[in-house]
N, C-alpha and C positions, 0 to 999 in steps of 0.2 A: 503494500500499501504505498509505503516508502518512496521508496521511487519511481513511480504513480507521481506521487505530489509534484513530489521535483522534476520528475518531465511534465506536468504540464507545466509548470512556473515558469522553465522552460522553451519552452513553445510561447508560454505568453510576453517574455519577455522578446524575444523576436518580435512576435507581432506587434509590440509597443511601440515596437525599433523603426519598425519599419513606417508603419504611423505613421510618425511623430510623435510617441506620445509619452512622461515621467510615470515614473513609479513614487508611488508615497513609500508604501510600507508589504511587506511579501513577496516572494522569492523574484519575482521584477528587482526591487528595490534590494535585496540581496546581493542579484546578482552584477550592482554598480550603474542600474539606470536609473537618474539624479532625478532630485524630489519635481512633484510638479506634478501626476495624472496618478493615476486608478491601479491596487493591486488586490490580490489579494485569493485567497482559493476559490473554484467557482462555487456558487448554491445551485440546489432545487428550489421548486420551487411548491408549495406547499398540501392540505392533502383536499383542499377546494380551488387544487390550478393557477396560487400565486402567494408567490412571498409578499408579508403586511410592506405597504412605502408608507409613506406621509398618507396625513389625511386631508392637509388642502392640494387644491387645485391649480394648473393653471388662474396667472389672473393679469388682466390686459386694461388698460386705460391709467391714469393717473392716477390709480394704489400701489400699482406698477413696479418695480422696482427688485432692481436683482437683474442675476438670470432666468433662463427657462433648467431647470431639475433636469436628466434625466436617468432610467434605471433601466435597470433588461428582465425582464421572470424567465428561467425555461418555463418545462412543466415534462412530463411523463410521452412517451408512445408505443404503442402497441408495435411491433417490427413490423407485422405479418410475412405471408409466405409466397402470394405466387410470380416467379420469374419477371420480370418485366415490367412489371404495377410498383412504383414507389408510392412512400410513402411521405405524408404531409405533416412535417412536425414545425409547428411554431413556434414561433419564443417574442413575448411583448416585450417591447417597447414604452415605454411613462412618463407622460410631460407633471413638474409640477412648476412654482414658483409662473416669474412675468413669460409669458405667450408669447414670445418674440420668435423672428426667425431666427433661422439654421437649422443643422445639420450637426449627423454623426460620424463615425465607420462604423462596421458593421461586418465581424469576419468571425466566422467556424474554428475552432483549436479542438485539432483533434485530443483525446483522454485514453480512455479503456476503448472505444468506436472508433476505428479508425478509416482507409480511405473501402472498402469494403465492404462496411455499416453507414453511409449519408456520402453527400456530394459538398463535399466542401466551394463555399460559398464567401462574397462577401459584399458588400455591396450600400447606400453610405440610406439614412436615418433623414430625409426632411419635415423640416414644422415652415408653414406660412403663419405671419405673428398671425395672433388671438384666436389657429386652432394648435390649442387641444387635447383630443383627441390621444387614444392608445393605433399604437403603428402595432402590426405581426410580422415579423420578419419569417417567410421559407422556406426550412430545409431541406431538401430529400433525403430519407430514410428508405438503406436498400436489405430490400427482402431477402432470407435465407434459408432457406431448408439443414440451418443445422442446433441440430440445442447447445447452449452454449446459455451461460450470462448473459444477465444484465450486463449495458455495456452509458457508456456517460458519453460526451463529446461539452462543445462548452462554447455560448455564443461569448462577443464581447463588443462591447462600446471602446471605440477610443475617438482622440482624433475633434474634439468640438471646436467645432468654425467661436464664435467672438463672444455670437454670443449666448452659447452654451454652459451650460456646464454639468458632468456629470453624478451624481450626486456618493456617495459614501459608502460602497462596499457597492454601492448598484453599478460595476462595470462585467463583469463578466454573472454571467447563468448557467446552470447542468441540466442536456432537452438526457432524459435515463431512457432507450429503446429495453422497456421490454420485450422476451425472447418469447415468444409465442410455439416454440415447435418441441414437438415430442417425437419420439424413436416407438415404434411399434416393436413391441418385447415377448418373445419367445410364447405360440398361444394364444396371436394377436390381442393384447393387451398394450392399449399407447398407454407410456410409462410419460411421467411430465421429470426431463434435465432437473 
């Protein structure tokens, strides 16, 4: 487990360096990335489909002071078993603070799931002034017929524009791929792995 966390930290550090983001804590900071960005362990959404975030929504008009603040949550997705049919997994980017125009970069980072388990993706998540809606970033999961452990990969936010800040601890989220494959045991019974 410790080795997996070290590999995830290294992958996030590489993404942060490519995106021009710097880290304040976690594996990226330990690797020598200077302070100013966000880092830390990936987190999965809670059972209700999302991790709790700030209660207040975006503000517009005269009451607005400060940047738009974005965070990301992941969830769980059943892998699927139909070859040639991808399964959609959605990360959710939520916004609080001022509803100013801005963008942030999104990228997937392999963890226990790799290139045979999901289609790597990068994207720009954009907001217009006054827009406070959540955004979904869809990543395709590749089904297989292999009984295996559940796996995960991370979605990461980085490189916010001038009017955007990434919430502390809201820069990464885990997508858990739930394995749904079984194998047929002798005698015709189906046993879960």
